[in-house]
C-alpha positions as CSV (number, residue, x, y, z in Angstrom):
1,X,-66.0,23.2,13.5
2,X,-64.3,21.2,16.3
3,X,-62.0,22.8,18.8
4,X,-58.2,22.0,18.8
5,X,-57.1,19.7,21.6
6,X,-55.4,21.3,24.6
7,X,-51.7,21.9,24.1
8,X,-50.8,19.7,27.0
9,X,-52.3,16.7,25.3
10,X,-49.9,16.9,22.3
11,X,-46.9,14.7,23.2
12,X,-43.8,15.3,21.2
13,X,-40.8,12.9,21.7
14,X,-38.2,15.6,22.3
15,X,-36.9,13.8,25.3
16,X,-36.4,10.6,23.4
17,X,-34.4,12.2,20.7
18,X,-32.3,14.3,23.0
19,X,-31.3,11.3,25.1
20,X,-30.6,9.1,22.0
21,X,-28.4,11.5,20.1
22,X,-25.6,11.8,22.6
23,X,-25.4,7.9,22.7
24,X,-25.0,7.7,19.0
25,X,-22.5,10.6,19.1
26,X,-20.5,8.8,21.7
27,X,-20.5,5.5,19.7
28,X,-19.4,7.3,16.6
29,X,-16.6,9.0,18.5
30,X,-15.5,5.6,19.9
31,X,-15.6,4.0,16.4
32,X,-13.6,6.8,15.0
33,X,-11.0,6.6,17.7
34,X,-10.7,2.8,17.2
35,X,-10.2,3.3,13.5
36,X,-7.3,5.7,14.2
37,X,-5.7,3.4,16.8
38,X,-5.9,0.4,14.4
39,X,-4.4,2.5,11.6
40,X,-1.6,3.6,13.8
41,X,-0.9,0.1,15.1
42,X,-1.1,-1.4,11.6
43,X,1.4,1.3,10.4
44,X,3.8,0.3,13.2
45,X,3.5,-3.4,12.3
46,X,4.4,-2.6,8.7
47,X,7.3,-0.4,9.7
48,X,8.8,-2.5,12.5
49,X,7.6,-6.1,12.0
50,X,7.8,-6.0,8.2
51,X,4.2,-7.0,7.5
52,X,3.7,-6.2,3.9
53,X,0.0,-6.8,3.4
54,X,-2.1,-3.9,4.6
55,X,-5.1,-6.2,5.3
56,X,-3.1,-8.6,7.4
57,X,-1.6,-5.6,9.3
58,X,-5.0,-4.2,10.0
59,X,-6.4,-7.5,11.3
60,X,-3.4,-8.1,13.5
61,X,-3.6,-4.5,14.8
62,X,-7.3,-5.0,15.6
63,X,-6.6,-8.2,17.5
64,X,-3.8,-6.5,19.5
65,X,-6.2,-3.7,20.4
66,X,-8.9,-6.1,21.6
67,X,-11.2,-5.6,18.7
68,X,-10.7,-8.7,16.5
69,X,-14.4,-8.7,15.4
70,X,-14.6,-5.1,14.5
71,X,-16.0,-4.2,11.0
72,X,-14.8,-0.7,11.4
73,X,-11.3,-1.2,10.0
74,X,-9.5,1.8,8.5
75,X,-9.0,2.1,4.7
76,X,-5.6,1.3,3.3
77,X,-5.0,4.9,2.5
78,X,-5.5,5.8,6.2
79,X,-2.9,3.2,7.2
80,X,-0.4,4.6,4.6
81,X,-0.9,8.1,6.0
82,X,-0.1,6.8,9.5
83,X,2.9,4.9,8.1
84,X,4.3,8.2,6.7
85,X,3.7,9.9,10.0
86,X,5.4,7.0,11.9
87,X,8.5,7.0,9.7
88,X,8.8,10.8,10.0
89,X,8.4,10.8,13.7
90,X,10.4,7.7,14.8
91,X,12.8,6.8,12.0
92,X,14.5,10.1,11.3
93,X,17.1,9.8,8.5
94,X,17.3,6.0,8.8
95,X,14.2,5.4,6.6
96,X,15.2,7.9,3.9
97,X,18.7,6.3,3.7
98,X,17.1,2.9,3.4
99,X,14.8,4.1,0.7
100,X,17.8,5.4,-1.3
101,X,19.6,2.1,-0.8
102,X,16.6,0.1,-2.1
103,X,16.0,2.5,-5.0
104,X,19.7,2.0,-6.1
105,X,19.1,-1.8,-6.0
106,X,16.0,-1.3,-8.0
107,X,17.9,0.7,-10.6
108,X,20.4,-2.1,-11.0
109,X,17.6,-4.6,-11.5
110,X,15.8,-2.4,-14.0
111,X,19.0,-1.8,-16.0
112,X,19.5,-5.6,-16.1
113,X,16.0,-6.0,-17.5
114,X,16.1,-2.9,-19.7
115,X,15.0,-4.8,-22.8
116,X,11.6,-5.5,-21.1
117,X,10.7,-1.8,-20.5
118,X,10.9,-2.1,-16.7
119,X,8.7,0.0,-14.5
120,X,9.2,0.4,-10.7
121,X,6.0,0.3,-8.5
122,X,5.0,0.1,-4.9
123,X,6.5,1.6,-1.8
124,X,9.7,2.6,-3.5
125,X,7.7,4.9,-5.6
126,X,5.5,6.3,-2.9
127,X,8.5,6.7,-0.6
128,X,7.2,4.6,2.3
129,X,9.7,1.7,1.7
130,X,11.7,0.5,4.7
131,X,14.2,-2.2,5.6
132,X,11.6,-5.0,5.2
133,X,10.4,-3.8,1.7
134,X,10.8,-5.6,-1.6
135,X,11.7,-4.1,-4.9
136,X,8.6,-4.5,-7.1
137,X,9.1,-4.2,-10.9
138,X,6.7,-4.7,-13.8
139,X,8.2,-6.0,-17.0
140,X,6.6,-6.2,-20.5
141,X,7.5,-9.1,-22.8
142,X,6.0,-11.2,-25.6
143,X,6.2,-14.2,-23.4
144,X,7.1,-14.9,-19.7
145,X,9.6,-17.5,-21.0
146,X,11.9,-14.7,-22.3
147,X,12.2,-13.2,-18.8
148,X,12.8,-16.7,-17.4
149,X,15.6,-17.3,-20.0
150,X,17.2,-14.1,-19.0
151,X,17.4,-15.2,-15.4
152,X,18.6,-18.6,-16.2
153,X,21.4,-17.4,-18.5
154,X,22.6,-15.0,-15.8
155,X,22.6,-17.9,-13.3
156,X,20.1,-16.2,-11.0
157,X,18.1,-18.6,-8.8
158,X,14.5,-17.5,-8.6
159,X,11.1,-18.5,-7.2
160,X,8.1,-18.9,-9.5
161,X,5.0,-17.0,-8.3
162,X,1.7,-15.6,-9.5
163,X,0.2,-12.2,-8.8
164,X,-3.4,-11.1,-9.3
165,X,-4.2,-7.5,-10.3
166,X,-7.4,-5.6,-10.7
167,X,-7.4,-3.8,-14.1
168,X,-10.7,-2.1,-13.4
169,X,-13.7,-2.5,-11.2
170,X,-14.9,-5.6,-13.0
171,X,-11.8,-7.2,-14.5
172,X,-8.9,-8.9,-12.7
173,X,-5.9,-10.8,-14.2
174,X,-3.4,-13.3,-12.8
175,X,0.1,-12.9,-14.1
176,X,3.4,-14.8,-13.8
177,X,5.9,-13.4,-11.3
178,X,9.4,-14.3,-10.2
179,X,11.3,-13.4,-7.0
180,X,15.0,-13.5,-6.4
181,X,17.7,-12.0,-4.2
182,X,20.1,-9.3,-5.3
183,X,22.7,-9.2,-2.5
184,X,20.3,-8.9,0.5
185,X,17.5,-7.2,-1.3
186,X,14.4,-9.2,-2.5
187,X,13.3,-8.3,-6.0
188,X,10.0,-9.3,-7.3
189,X,9.2,-9.0,-11.0
190,X,5.8,-9.4,-12.6
191,X,5.6,-10.1,-16.4
192,X,2.9,-8.3,-18.3
193,X,2.1,-8.7,-22.0
194,X,3.5,-6.0,-24.2
195,X,0.2,-4.1,-24.3
196,X,0.2,-4.1,-20.5
197,X,2.3,-0.9,-20.5
198,X,-0.7,1.1,-21.7
199,X,-3.0,0.2,-18.7
200,X,-1.6,0.3,-15.2
201,X,-3.4,-2.0,-12.7
202,X,-5.3,-0.5,-9.8
203,X,-3.5,0.0,-6.5
204,X,-4.6,-2.0,-3.4
205,X,-4.0,1.1,-1.3
206,X,-6.2,3.8,-2.9
207,X,-7.9,2.0,-5.8
208,X,-6.3,4.3,-8.4
209,X,-4.0,3.2,-11.3
210,X,-0.6,2.3,-9.9
211,X,2.2,4.8,-10.5
212,X,4.9,3.3,-12.6
213,X,8.4,4.7,-12.7
214,X,10.8,4.3,-15.6
215,X,14.6,4.1,-15.4
216,X,15.1,7.7,-16.2
217,X,12.5,8.8,-13.7
218,X,14.1,6.6,-11.0
219,X,17.5,8.1,-11.7
220,X,16.0,11.6,-11.2
221,X,14.4,10.5,-7.9
222,X,17.8,9.1,-6.7
223,X,19.5,12.4,-7.6
224,X,16.9,14.4,-5.8
225,X,17.2,12.1,-2.7
226,X,21.0,12.6,-2.7
227,X,20.6,16.3,-2.8
228,X,18.2,16.3,0.1
229,X,20.2,14.0,2.3
230,X,18.3,10.8,1.3
231,X,14.8,12.1,1.8
232,X,13.8,12.6,-1.9
């Protein structure tokens, strides 16, 4: 039976691992800090500059921070969390009052389109809407032409658009949309087929089904906001 080699001949790479781990830890810390900074700057761009697309806000934020080629962008839900924090910290009661104003404009538009089972979506539902935000409403009609006729009969000039939605992980659909001004508020409506009321498309923020708010629910939100001084 052979003898075991002397202990000093067994070389274990402890020094290699111990020197490499702090470097990886430092890189992870820098990446995490950059994600936070990009999310904060993107939130500021949305709140102040009126950039509506989260992806565009993140790319512009990364460029401003000197990291245009980074692949370590924050998720949309992280940007939304920073947006809430920014509005709370820097916008005081101005943002809640603006939210109430936009919700009242949304209620007027929804009542106008009441025959099409309107549902409010987007930042007016989540509570992050500000002075640059649009009113986003989903309508449900047998044909888009019925909605177009309603606008024409009321003498409301509008712009024809298309919007693409993800219905699930594998299925997307492009739908007709119209945009118009109600006083100084931009209202965008998307026309779904009648059965579209049963399946809400996925949110671009968190990937979950969009929350849709009916007229009665919006009225309750407005009442709550009035009771809390505009912060409901």
